[in-house]
C-alpha positions, 0 to 999 in steps of 0.5 A: 034845928035849933036857930039859937047861935051863930057862926064866927067867920072870917076872911081869911085865917089869922084874922082873929076869929079865935081870940074874939071866940074865946072873949065871947064865950067867956063873956056870955058864960060869966052872964051865965048864959049856957053857951055851947061851942063847936069848932069846924074842921078838924082841931084839938087845940082850939076846942080845948080853949073853948072848953075851958072858956065856956065850961062846956066841952067844944064839939067838932063839926066836919062836913069832910070827915062825916055826912051831912046828916051825921054833922046835924045830928052831932050838932042837934044833940049838943045844941038843945042842951044850951041856950046858945051855940057859938061854932068857930069857923076855920080858915076863910069862910068860903074855903074848902077842899075843893073849888066849890068850898063843899066843906067849907065854913059858909056851907056849914053855917047854911047846913046848920041854918046859922047866921054868921058873925064876921070878923074883919081884919081892920089892920091899916084899911077902912074904905077898902073893907066895904068893898071886902064885906059887900063881896063876902055878903054877895058872894052866896045870897043864901048866906045869912051875915048877922053882923061884923067886928072890925078887929085890931083897929087902931084909933078912934079916927079909923073907927069913925071913917069905917062908920061913915064908910059903912054907912055909905056903901055896905049897910051892915050890922056892926057889933063893935071894934076891938082894938089890938090886944097886945101880949097881955091877951095873946095866946102863943103859937108854934109850929101845930097852932096855938098852944093847948090851954093846959099849958098856960098857967094862966089860961083863966086869967087870959080869958077873963081878960079877953071877956073884959075886952069884948065886955067893953068893945063888943055889943053882945045884946045882938047875940044874948037876943038870940038865946033860948031858955028852953033847954033840953036836959040831957044825961050823959051818954049811957056807959057800958059796964067797964069790962075791960081796961084801956089805958090812955096816955094823957098829959101835956105831951099826949093831949090830942084826943077828940072826946068821942073817941074816948066816950064811945070806948066807955060806951062800948065797955071800956074803963078808961085809965089815964096814964102820965107816961112821965112818971107812971107804969101800966096798970095792971089787968090792962087790956088795951092801950090808946097812945094819942097825939100831941107834943112829945117832941117837946118833952123827949127827956120826960118820956125817955126817962121812963124806961120802966113804961117804955119797956112795958110798952114794947113787951105787951105789943110783943105780946099781942095787946091792942095798941092804937097810935096816932101821930105823936103815939106813933113817934112814942113807938119808933126806936128813937126820936132825933130833935135838935141834934140829940137822940131820945130812945123810945119804946123800940116797937116801930123799927124806925128812927123819927126825925123832926123837921122844920118844916111840915112833912103831912098836913090836910085831910087823908082818906085812903082804904085799909089794905091789912086785917087788923083789929079795929077797922075791916079790909076794903073799909075807906078811912078819912081822918086828917095829918099835920106833922112835922117829923118823918120815919127814917125806916130801918127795916120794910114795915107792914103798913095797914092804910094804903092813902090816895089822899095824904102823905102817911108814913111814907109815900102814901102808905100809913097804919104801921101794923104789927100783930094787935098795933096800928100805928098811923100819922092819920087822926081818926075820929070815931063818928067816921067809923063807930064800930072802931071803939067796939072792936077796940074793946073787944079785942082788949077783952080777948087779949085778957081772957085768951092771954093775947095774940092776934088771932084772939083779938081779931076774932072778937071783932064786928066788922 
């Protein structure tokens, strides 16, 4: 295990973990330290910011979706290529899906043998924080606390009092005191969390500002002392021969893809062709289509305007092209999307109206059984994933579902994974390390669609379950 790293954690969400993590990543990178970012749990947005801040692709580590061995191996593979690893936790440090916190940030830190840097929100409090931090440190004595950063500090007087309090009641290394950063260093939030890094024209300016704030207010030397100069050079993972084209919708409307999903498709023999659904058409000789999640509801006019692409998607779905769609992709395949009193016609593959709502319709991990034949997963397989959506589907006719959830909402009442010929469309987001054969099956189905002219039986026969 490479011990050269830290886990950034907090007592609760919205304590400033992401802001400080980004500032630390950019500051270390600017000092010439090759740092590998990771994000605990299911997330697309924070890793996107990590990647921009560090100049290295951020990776997810998830103890619910993946086994402990898979998480360790995934961490090792990328951590050994960097001088230092920074893992951003999520929620409160001991929070998880159960009362034991079996998939918590604390459990991840212990599994990876990494020390924890606690971010503590110091808004309008001083002495009480000693009780909070001491309680966190003593709650699990196997956890190694590396140090503390106080965030949102209001004055020099508060800093002086915090120093006195912690010296007397809770001796711990204090790495610094971050002031309230205001609008200049704030990343706008919306219903799914922060806005994506690609949507902020001044993203790099913002990250540089956070870096300067960290350099000014945080002592980075203890963190830098953990860095190793023994970096293992690992070339890109071997790719397949590009035997078939698989299109991937990729722009600000569809930007939620785990990098491993795309990498594993390439390794299995896919030539990834990115498609901007605002302007592009489907490429020639396409074998399959992957439509991930994102924010299609924010770009409905642009999506609806490209009628040629919408028509092509429906046509090829009817011909049996393998199409795998998640959340936003599911919405795109519906007859229409209703939002803010307006209707926007979409691809019409799924006989349903997608309605945006003011409250989450599904949020958290999902788990269920594959109950219908499809090109991607074997019947009987227990699929784990996650969902977070403010939309729901109003069905205009009975649908065929391939995934029966016993955890999560899905499309309706635990039913998810709309199946039609070689289309599989679900609210459930999937990480390929959960079922690596997904990529091989997808590519085989795409190749058969090209060779045999499509059709469900041809594509299904190619799959290796």
